[in-house]
C-alpha positions in Angstrom: -54.4 5.3 123.0 -52.1 8.0 124.1 -49.0 9.9 122.6 -46.4 7.4 123.1 -48.7 4.9 121.2 -49.2 7.3 118.4 -45.4 7.9 118.4 -44.6 4.4 118.1 -46.9 3.7 115.7 -45.6 6.4 113.2 -42.1 4.4 113.7 -43.9 1.3 112.8 -45.3 2.4 109.9 -41.7 3.9 108.8 -40.4 0.4 109.4 -43.0 -1.3 107.6 -42.0 1.1 104.9 -38.3 0.7 105.2 -37.9 -2.4 105.1 -40.9 -3.6 102.8 -44.3 -4.9 103.8 -44.1 -8.7 103.8 -40.3 -8.7 105.9 -42.0 -7.0 108.1 -44.8 -9.3 108.6 -42.2 -12.4 108.3 -40.9 -10.7 111.7 -43.4 -10.5 113.4 -44.0 -14.5 112.7 -40.2 -15.2 113.6 -40.7 -12.9 117.2 -44.2 -14.3 117.7 -42.6 -18.0 117.7 -39.9 -16.8 119.8 -42.6 -15.6 122.7 -43.8 -19.4 122.2 -40.4 -20.5 123.0 -39.6 -18.4 125.7 -42.2 -18.9 127.9 -45.0 -21.1 126.4 -47.6 -18.2 125.2 -47.4 -14.8 123.8 -48.0 -12.3 126.9 -44.2 -10.6 126.7 -43.5 -10.7 122.9 -47.2 -10.1 121.8 -46.6 -6.2 122.0 -43.6 -6.7 119.4 -45.1 -9.3 117.4 -48.8 -7.6 117.1 -48.6 -4.1 118.3 -46.6 -0.8 117.2 -43.3 -2.4 116.0 -44.4 -5.0 113.9 -47.9 -5.4 114.0 -49.5 -6.3 110.9 -52.2 -3.6 111.0 -49.4 -1.0 111.5 -46.1 -2.4 109.7 -47.6 -4.3 107.1 -51.2 -3.2 106.4 -50.0 0.3 107.2 -46.8 1.6 106.4 -45.7 -1.3 103.9 -48.9 -1.3 101.7 -49.4 2.4 101.8 -45.9 3.0 101.2 -45.6 0.6 98.4 -48.7 2.2 96.6 -47.0 5.6 97.0 -43.8 4.6 95.5 -46.1 3.4 92.6 -47.8 6.7 92.2 -44.5 9.1 92.6 -43.3 6.8 89.8 -40.6 5.0 91.9 -42.1 1.8 91.9 -43.1 -0.4 88.8 -45.9 -1.9 90.9 -47.8 -0.6 93.7 -48.8 -4.0 94.9 -44.8 -5.2 95.5 -45.3 -5.9 99.4 -41.6 -7.6 98.8 -39.0 -5.1 98.0 -37.4 -2.9 100.8 -38.7 0.7 99.9 -35.4 1.7 101.3 -34.4 1.1 97.9 -36.0 4.3 96.3 -34.5 6.3 99.2 -37.2 8.9 99.2 -38.5 10.3 102.7 -41.9 11.1 101.4 -42.2 7.5 101.3 -41.2 7.0 104.6 -43.7 9.7 105.8 -46.8 8.3 104.2 -45.6 4.8 105.8 -45.4 6.3 109.6 -48.7 8.2 108.8 -50.5 5.2 107.8 -49.3 3.7 111.1 -50.9 6.2 112.9 -53.9 5.7 111.0 -53.7 1.7 111.5 -53.2 2.2 115.7 -56.2 4.8 115.0 -58.6 2.2 113.4 -57.3 -0.8 115.5 -58.3 1.5 118.7 -61.8 2.0 117.2 -62.2 -1.7 116.3 -61.0 -3.0 119.6 -61.3 -0.7 122.2 -64.1 1.6 121.4 -66.9 -0.6 119.1 -65.4 -3.8 120.5 -66.2 -5.9 117.3 -66.4 -9.4 117.8 -63.7 -10.3 114.7 -59.9 -10.5 114.6 -59.8 -6.7 115.2 -56.2 -6.6 113.9 -56.7 -8.6 110.1 -59.8 -6.2 110.1 -57.2 -3.3 110.6 -55.3 -4.8 107.4 -58.3 -4.5 105.4 -59.6 -1.5 106.1 -56.0 0.2 105.5 -56.0 -1.7 102.2 -59.1 -0.1 100.9 -58.4 3.5 102.0 -55.1 3.1 100.3 -57.1 1.8 97.1 -59.5 4.7 97.6 -56.8 7.5 97.9 -53.7 6.4 96.3 -54.6 3.8 94.1 -56.8 4.4 90.6 -58.0 1.2 89.9 -61.4 0.8 92.1 -61.9 -2.0 95.2 -61.9 -5.0 92.7 -59.3 -3.8 90.2 -59.5 -2.4 86.6 -59.7 -5.5 84.4 -58.1 -4.4 81.0 -61.4 -5.2 78.0 -60.4 -7.3 75.0 -63.5 -8.2 74.3 -63.4 -11.8 76.1 -64.6 -12.9 79.6 -61.1 -13.7 81.1 -60.8 -13.0 84.3 -61.5 -15.3 87.1 -63.1 -14.7 90.3 -63.5 -17.9 91.9 -61.4 -20.8 92.2 -60.6 -22.9 89.2 -61.8 -26.0 88.9 -58.2 -27.9 88.8 -57.1 -25.8 91.6 -60.1 -26.7 94.0 -59.0 -30.4 95.3 -55.4 -29.1 96.0 -56.5 -25.4 97.9 -59.4 -28.2 99.8 -57.0 -30.5 100.9 -54.2 -27.8 101.6 -56.8 -25.9 103.9 -57.9 -28.9 105.5 -54.5 -30.4 106.5 -53.1 -27.2 107.8 -56.1 -26.5 109.4 -56.2 -29.9 111.2 -52.9 -29.4 112.8 -53.4 -25.8 113.8 -56.6 -26.8 115.2 -55.1 -29.5 117.4 -52.5 -27.0 118.9 -55.1 -24.7 119.6 -57.6 -27.2 121.1 -55.0 -29.7 123.1 -52.5 -26.6 124.1 -54.4 -23.2 123.9 -51.9 -22.2 121.4 -54.1 -20.5 119.3 -51.9 -18.7 117.2 -49.1 -20.6 117.0 -50.2 -21.8 113.6 -50.3 -18.2 112.2 -46.7 -17.6 113.5 -45.5 -20.6 111.6 -47.2 -19.6 108.6 -45.8 -16.3 108.6 -42.5 -17.0 109.0 -42.7 -19.7 106.4 -43.1 -16.7 104.0 -39.6 -15.9 104.3 -39.2 -18.7 101.2 -41.9 -16.6 99.2 -39.0 -13.4 99.9 -36.4 -15.7 98.7 -38.4 -16.1 95.6 -39.9 -19.9 96.1 -43.3 -20.2 94.9 -45.0 -20.5 98.9 -48.6 -19.4 99.2 -49.4 -17.5 102.3 -51.3 -20.1 104.5 -51.9 -17.7 107.8 -55.5 -16.7 107.0 -56.1 -20.7 106.9 -53.8 -22.0 110.2 -55.6 -18.7 112.4 -59.1 -19.3 110.9 -59.2 -22.8 111.4 -57.7 -22.4 115.0 -60.6 -19.9 116.0 -63.1 -22.5 114.9 -61.5 -25.2 116.6 -60.8 -22.9 120.1 -64.4 -22.1 119.8 -66.0 -25.2 119.6 -63.3 -27.5 120.7 -63.9 -29.4 117.6 -60.7 -29.8 115.2 -62.8 -31.6 112.6 -64.6 -28.3 112.9 -61.4 -26.2 112.6 -60.6 -28.4 109.1 -63.6 -27.4 107.9 -63.0 -23.9 108.6 -59.6 -24.4 106.9 -60.9 -26.0 103.7 -63.5 -22.6 103.9 -60.3 -20.1 104.1 -58.1 -21.9 101.5 -61.4 -21.1 99.0 -62.2 -17.9 100.4 -58.6 -16.6 100.1 -58.4 -17.4 96.7 -61.6 -15.6 95.6 -60.1 -12.5 98.0 -56.6 -12.2 95.7 -58.8 -13.1 92.7 -61.6 -10.4 93.1 -59.5 -7.1 95.4 -55.8 -8.2 94.5 -55.5 -8.7 90.8 -55.7 -6.1 87.9 -54.7 -3.2 90.5 -52.3 -0.9 91.7 -52.2 -1.1 95.4 -52.6 -4.2 97.7 -55.7 -5.5 99.6 -54.5 -8.7 101.7 -56.8 -11.2 100.7 -55.4 -13.2 104.0 -56.8 -10.5 106.2 -59.9 -10.2 104.3 -60.7 -13.8 104.9 -59.7 -13.8 108.4 -62.2 -11.0 108.8 -64.8 -12.7 107.6 -64.3 -16.2 109.3 -63.3 -14.8 112.3 -66.4 -13.0 112.6 -68.3 -16.2 112.2 -66.3 -18.5 114.9 -66.2 -15.3 117.3 -70.4 -15.2 117.0 -71.8 -17.9 115.7 -69.5 -20.3 116.8 -68.5 -19.0 120.5 
């Protein structure tokens, strides 16, 4: 960690706030795919897709998430969970400043996890989760699990609904198997993640496409650790179900965004990197 990285992380956070968290994350996916297309791996462009420029922990988890929550807190945005809208819409320098500072904080947190503690986990995802929790506790007001309106009925779901479990499981299996195949046969562990991230361009356009990057990366991690595509498919199912649980538990009835995919990746990558490797 040096001054140049700190300054670049501030810029990445400003970028995430300026264009919005999800647009920045979509660009991360596209730049990652370009890396595969250009040279077959991520060596050159990894510092762009996963570094200070478009790194999910800095541009999305830092600038995009913190900027959206702050925009809500000062009365600009209606929802602090809105990671789709470019915050340039509000023309508030204070939003960019908060995004930039959050980007710097994300860089320090990631440095702590990766270089000092060397945690056996997807350190980018854990940083995104950490920033989401910090934003909720400092800027947000609804608590970690949100504030559900009290209406005398136990209406809030936490676990996947029975009718949705088969769909989640099959989607997790299918996406997990195909991502695992490329992880095992071509050592392209992040390929599925990049495709999933880029596919969220359709969600940005208003189509009801769910996030799947937690499924593709968790299955690829498990498959790469074991050399077994079937194990990857099983982890794809787990990722789909856990992601739905995290969405209902941490990212509903709330005023800021705690990322369900990042939470899922943090949990399952720890298992893959410790128990399966």
